N, C-alpha and C positions, 0 to 999 in steps of 0.2 A: 361817111364814117362807117367803119366795119360793124358787123352785127354784135349785139350784146350777147355774151355767153349765156347759155341756157339757164344757169343759176346766177341770180343777181347778188348772191351772198358770198360766193367764193372769190378770194383774191386772185387776180390774174397770175397764173403760174409762169407765163412767158415774159412778164413785165418785171422791171427793176423797181425795188422800193426806193422812193425818192425823198419823201417827207413824211413825218409823223408828228402831230401836235395835239394838244388838248384844247378844245374850244372853251372859251372863258366868257363870263357874263358881259365883258366889254365888247364882244362880237355879236351880241344879241340884237335881233330886230324886234319890232313891236309884237310879234306873234310868239316870241320865246325861242325861235329858231335862230340860225346864224345868218347874218347878212350875206346875200349872194355876192356882193362886191368883195367881201373878205375871202370867200371861197375862191373867187376868180384871182385874187392876188396870190393866194397860196398855190393855185394851179400854175400861175406865171412863174413863180419861184421854182417849182418842180420842172417846168419846161426849160427854164434856164439851166438847171443842173444837168438834165438829160442832154440838152443841146450842146453844152460845153464838153460833156464826155465824148459825144460823137464827133464834134468839130475839133476836139483837142485844143480848145482855146475859146476866146470870147465869142458870144453870139447874142442875138437880140430877137425878141418876138416881133414879127411883122404882121401877123394876122392870127385871128382865131376863127377857123373855118366852121367850127361847130362847138356848141356848148349846150349841154342839156342837163338840167337839174332833174334827177330821177326821183329823189325823195328828200325830205327835209333833214338837214343836219341840225342836231339839237345841242344846245349849250350843255357842256359837261361830257360830251362824247369825245372819244379819240378820233381824229381825222387823219387818215393815211392816204397818200397818193402814190400810185404806181404808174409807170410809163414805159413805152417802148417806141423806138424809131419805126415809123410805118413806111416811110420812103425817103429817098435822098435824091436831090437834084444837083445841079452844078455847085450852088452855094447855099441852097436851102434844104431844110428837113421838115417833114411832117411828123409831128410827135403826138401819139395817142396817149391820153392820160385818163385814168380812172381813179375816182375818189371814193373811199369807203369809210363808214362810221361804225364804231363799236363802243361798247361800254368799257371804260378803263379797267374794270375788274375782270374783263374777259367776255366771252360770248362770240357768237357768229357775226363777222363783219357783214354789213349790207351796203350795197352800192348806193351812193347819193348823187354822184355827178360823173359825167363823161365829157371829154373835150378833145378837139383836134387843133393843136397849135402849129403854126408855121414859124420856124426860126431860121435866121440867116447867120452864117459864120462871118465874123468880122476880122479885119486886119488891124494893125496897130493904130491906124488913122480912123477907125470906125467905119470903114467902107466894106462892102461885101467882098468876100474872098472865096476862091474855089475850095471845096472840101477835098481832103485827101482820100 
């Protein structure tokens, strides 16, 4: 996966905003943070949105090549995911995602997770299809 920008607090300027949500007590783990599985599910939703935009149609996650939790995401924080298409193959795409946390009242966002998802464009029968 590519290098982390020098500042772990700035939202990636070259990336598209994909999802933004508030973390709730129902997502809490025993340490008062947010479950990693919940974060992964949100990243998968964001990858699906980004993949569908690039594929101009349905797509599916086929692999997560890299997933790194950089800092804890806390209950009550706003969680925002940004992404960009890193590379495109015949039918697959590598999607770089970055997740940031911030207080809902404002403040500087801080990076909490980064990931590299692989998504494949699908035809109407659910089989891989070439990307345009």
